[in-house]
C-alpha positions as CSV (number, residue, x, y, z in Angstrom):
1,M,0.0,0.0,0.0
2,T,1.3,3.5,-0.7
3,G,2.2,5.7,2.2
4,N,0.1,8.6,1.0
5,Y,-3.4,7.2,1.8
6,Q,-6.1,7.3,4.3
7,Q,-8.7,4.7,5.4
8,L,-12.2,6.1,4.9
9,T,-15.5,4.6,5.7
10,L,-17.9,4.0,2.9
11,A,-20.0,6.9,4.0
12,E,-17.0,9.3,3.7
13,V,-16.0,8.2,0.2
14,R,-17.2,10.3,-2.7
15,P,-17.2,9.6,-6.5
16,G,-14.0,10.7,-8.1
17,M,-11.8,9.6,-5.2
18,V,-8.9,7.2,-6.1
19,L,-8.0,3.9,-4.5
20,S,-4.5,3.8,-3.1
21,D,-4.3,0.0,-3.3
22,V,-6.0,-3.0,-4.9
23,L,-9.4,-3.5,-3.4
24,L,-10.2,-7.1,-2.3
25,D,-13.5,-8.6,-1.2
26,V,-13.9,-10.7,1.9
27,Q,-12.8,-13.8,0.0
28,G,-9.7,-12.1,-1.2
29,Q,-10.9,-11.6,-4.8
30,V,-9.8,-8.5,-6.6
31,L,-12.7,-6.1,-7.0
32,L,-10.9,-3.0,-8.3
33,P,-7.3,-2.3,-9.2
34,Q,-5.0,0.2,-7.5
35,G,-5.6,3.7,-8.9
36,A,-9.3,3.1,-9.8
37,V,-11.3,6.3,-9.9
38,L,-14.5,5.5,-7.9
39,T,-17.9,6.1,-9.3
40,D,-21.4,6.1,-7.8
41,A,-22.1,2.7,-9.3
42,M,-18.9,1.2,-7.8
43,L,-19.7,2.7,-4.4
44,A,-23.2,1.3,-4.5
45,L,-21.9,-2.2,-4.9
46,M,-19.4,-2.1,-2.0
47,P,-21.9,-3.3,0.8
48,R,-22.8,-6.3,-1.4
49,H,-19.1,-7.3,-1.2
50,G,-18.7,-6.7,2.5
51,I,-16.6,-3.5,2.0
52,A,-17.0,-0.9,4.8
53,V,-13.6,0.9,4.6
54,L,-11.6,1.9,1.5
55,P,-7.9,3.0,1.1
56,I,-8.1,6.4,-0.6
57,L,-5.2,8.5,-2.0
58,R,-4.8,11.8,-0.2
59,D,-3.6,13.6,-3.3
60,E,-6.0,15.6,-5.5
61,V,-7.1,13.8,-8.6
62,T,-6.3,15.9,-11.7
63,P,-8.1,15.8,-15.0
64,E,-4.9,14.4,-16.5
65,M,-5.0,11.5,-14.0
66,V,-8.6,10.7,-14.8
67,A,-7.9,10.9,-18.6
68,A,-4.9,8.5,-18.2
69,T,-7.0,6.1,-16.2
70,Q,-9.8,6.2,-18.9
71,Q,-7.2,5.6,-21.6
72,H,-5.8,2.7,-19.7
73,H,-9.2,1.1,-19.3
74,E,-10.1,1.7,-22.9
75,A,-6.9,0.0,-24.0
76,R,-7.4,-2.9,-21.7
77,I,-11.0,-3.4,-23.0
78,A,-9.8,-3.3,-26.6
79,T,-7.2,-6.0,-25.8
80,L,-9.7,-8.2,-24.0
81,F,-12.2,-8.0,-26.8
82,R,-9.7,-7.8,-29.7
83,K,-11.3,-10.8,-31.5
84,S,-14.8,-9.4,-31.5
85,D,-16.4,-6.6,-33.6
86,P,-18.4,-4.3,-31.3
87,D,-20.6,-3.3,-34.3
88,S,-21.4,-6.9,-35.3
89,D,-24.9,-8.2,-34.7
90,S,-23.8,-11.8,-35.2
91,D,-22.2,-12.1,-31.7
92,W,-24.7,-10.2,-29.5
93,A,-23.6,-11.9,-26.3
94,T,-20.0,-10.7,-26.6
95,A,-21.1,-7.2,-27.7
96,T,-23.4,-7.1,-24.6
97,L,-20.6,-8.2,-22.3
98,R,-18.2,-5.7,-23.8
99,R,-20.8,-2.9,-23.3
100,F,-21.3,-3.9,-19.6
101,V,-17.5,-4.1,-18.9
102,S,-16.9,-0.8,-20.7
103,D,-19.7,0.9,-18.8
104,F,-18.4,-0.4,-15.5
105,R,-14.7,0.4,-16.1
106,L,-15.3,3.8,-17.7
107,G,-17.8,4.8,-15.0
108,V,-20.8,5.2,-17.2
109,E,-23.9,5.7,-15.0
110,E,-27.2,4.0,-15.7
111,T,-30.0,6.4,-16.5
112,P,-33.5,5.4,-15.5
113,E,-35.8,4.8,-18.4
114,N,-39.0,6.7,-18.7
115,D,-42.2,4.7,-19.0
């Protein structure tokens, strides 16, 4: 863990804060990588995984840091799904999975649909 961090309760953590270390669930499975910029969606899932306290960087997050993290995630998603065409209708399952992974990693918030 980096030396420049603070342990914050889930109630104290806000979207946009950055993890100072890899976040593990109660079984030791990796939930989020070190340096992940937290979103509302990520924070909403923490109680489900038994997370009550998070290691947060003390430094301010700059727009450049956020952009670098976004680029990293986009490159990783492109690598993971390199053999599938996101615009192809023939493999809808992979396209759907790619969309969900992209939305989660890039912090896309769900919008409620109007009836």
